[in-house]
Kinemage of the C-alpha trace (Angstrom):
@kinemage 1
@onewidth
@group {chain A} dominant
@subgroup {mainchain}
@vectorlist {calphas} color= white
{ca met a 1} P 0.149 -0.047 -0.080
{ca asn a 2} L 1.426 3.204 -1.005
{ca phe a 3} L 1.169 5.745 1.703
{ca asn a 4} L 1.200 9.615 0.542
{ca ser a 5} L 1.372 12.430 2.672
{ca asp a 6} L -2.460 12.686 2.809
{ca thr a 7} L -2.541 9.103 4.194
{ca arg a 8} L 0.181 9.821 7.005
{ca glu a 9} L -1.817 12.787 7.929
{ca val a 10} L -4.866 10.753 8.458
{ca leu a 11} L -3.079 8.141 9.985
{ca cys a 12} L -1.214 10.078 12.539
{ca cys a 13} L -4.302 12.311 13.807
{ca pro a 14} L -5.466 11.281 17.505
{ca thr a 15} L -8.718 9.926 15.699
{ca gly a 16} L -6.730 7.578 13.483
{ca leu a 17} L -4.273 6.370 16.157
{ca leu a 18} L -7.150 5.856 18.754
{ca pro a 19} L -8.427 2.426 17.085
{ca phe a 20} L -4.853 1.139 16.792
{ca gly a 21} L -4.340 1.823 20.273
{ca leu a 22} L -7.590 0.220 21.826
{ca ser a 23} L -6.377 -2.923 19.198
{ca leu a 24} L -3.071 -2.981 20.730
{ca gly a 25} L -4.443 -2.723 24.106
{ca ala a 26} L -6.822 -5.723 23.532
{ca leu a 27} L -3.705 -7.605 22.068
{ca leu a 28} L -1.571 -6.995 24.964
{ca val a 29} L -4.230 -7.999 27.421
{ca val a 30} L -4.473 -11.253 25.471
{ca leu a 31} L -0.696 -11.840 25.373
{ca ile a 32} L -0.058 -10.928 28.753
{ca his a 33} L -2.868 -13.364 29.935
{ca val a 34} L -1.259 -16.046 27.842
{ca ala a 35} L 2.144 -15.475 28.886
{ca ser a 36} L 1.046 -15.536 32.889
{ca ser a 37} L -1.105 -18.413 32.872
{ca gly a 38} L -0.398 -20.116 29.634
{ca pro a 39} L -2.930 -20.858 26.827
{ca val a 40} L -5.520 -22.374 29.194
{ca pro a 41} L -9.053 -20.996 28.615
{ca gly a 42} L -10.298 -19.194 31.870
{ca pro a 43} L -13.764 -18.955 32.800
{ca asp a 44} L -16.051 -16.843 30.316
{ca gly a 45} L -16.768 -14.398 32.895
{ca asp a 46} L -12.951 -13.484 34.316
{ca ala a 47} L -11.787 -9.929 34.430
{ca val a 48} L -9.337 -10.424 31.262
{ca ala a 49} L -12.323 -11.403 29.306
{ca his a 50} L -14.431 -8.241 30.215
{ca leu a 51} L -11.420 -6.121 29.626
{ca trp a 52} L -10.856 -7.295 26.386
{ca gln a 53} L -14.525 -7.033 25.434
{ca ile a 54} L -14.633 -3.613 26.652
{ca leu a 55} L -11.441 -2.627 24.513
{ca met a 56} L -13.096 -4.048 21.416
{ca leu a 57} L -16.221 -2.587 21.983
{ca val a 58} L -15.171 1.070 22.588
{ca gln a 59} L -13.705 0.843 18.982
{ca ile a 60} L -17.096 1.207 17.602
{ca pro a 61} L -17.377 4.613 18.678
{ca ala a 62} L -13.679 5.175 18.225
{ca leu a 63} L -14.138 4.223 14.418
{ca ala a 64} L -17.364 6.204 14.185
{ca leu a 65} L -15.406 9.349 15.238
{ca phe a 66} L -12.633 8.703 12.790
{ca leu a 67} L -15.015 8.117 9.959
{ca gly a 68} L -16.892 11.261 10.980
{ca arg a 69} L -13.770 13.374 11.163
{ca trp a 70} L -12.030 12.178 7.839
{ca leu a 71} L -14.281 10.577 5.351
{ca arg a 72} L -15.540 13.916 3.702
{ca lys a 73} L -11.997 15.424 3.829
{ca ala a 74} L -9.921 12.697 2.394
{ca arg a 75} L -11.876 9.807 1.328
{ca arg a 76} L -9.066 7.518 -0.182
{ca pro a 77} L -6.617 7.791 2.710
{ca thr a 78} L -9.410 7.457 5.114
{ca phe a 79} L -10.229 4.087 3.629
{ca gln a 80} L -6.791 2.990 3.617
{ca val a 81} L -6.440 3.728 7.153
{ca leu a 82} L -9.654 1.936 7.642
{ca met a 83} L -8.300 -1.081 6.212
{ca leu a 84} L -5.112 -1.185 8.504
{ca gln a 85} L -7.632 -0.460 11.603
{ca gly a 86} L -9.653 -3.437 10.383
{ca ala a 87} L -6.342 -5.686 10.102
{ca ala a 88} L -5.475 -4.655 13.822
{ca ile a 89} L -8.956 -5.595 15.126
{ca ala a 90} L -8.446 -8.935 13.134
{ca val a 91} L -5.223 -9.547 14.594
{ca ser a 92} L -6.642 -9.010 18.215
{ca ile a 93} L -9.557 -10.973 17.498
{ca gly a 94} L -7.362 -14.179 16.260
{ca ala a 95} L -5.173 -13.626 18.989
{ca ala a 96} L -7.777 -13.952 21.603
{ca ala a 97} L -9.344 -17.205 19.618
{ca leu a 98} L -5.945 -18.584 19.497
{ca pro a 99} L -5.593 -20.202 22.942
{ca ser a 100} L -9.238 -21.472 22.719
{ca val a 101} L -8.655 -23.211 19.170
{ca his a 102} L -5.327 -24.605 20.279
{ca phe a 103} L -7.193 -26.827 22.913
{ca val a 104} L -9.976 -27.638 20.505
{ca arg a 105} L -7.549 -28.918 17.951
{ca leu a 106} L -9.657 -27.836 14.825
């Protein structure tokens, strides 16, 4: 993907970085939990699961804020950054699902 100055401007603004920060936070919660207790699936209602769910849920208004701020100004760079944010979300979801898939052995 070719990043021009418009894409860098959209990516580096606070509304562009917020969803990345939330995805990174959710990923770190999963990685720290797996590193401290191993890939053992915990109970569905433990604090780690709730924290991850909250971080993922807060991304919805963060993405709405990002789209509201940038979609009219720079459509193409906004969609490029949105694809990167979607990839970050997918990585976080994949990391959260990996320990349970490890034990189911699909």
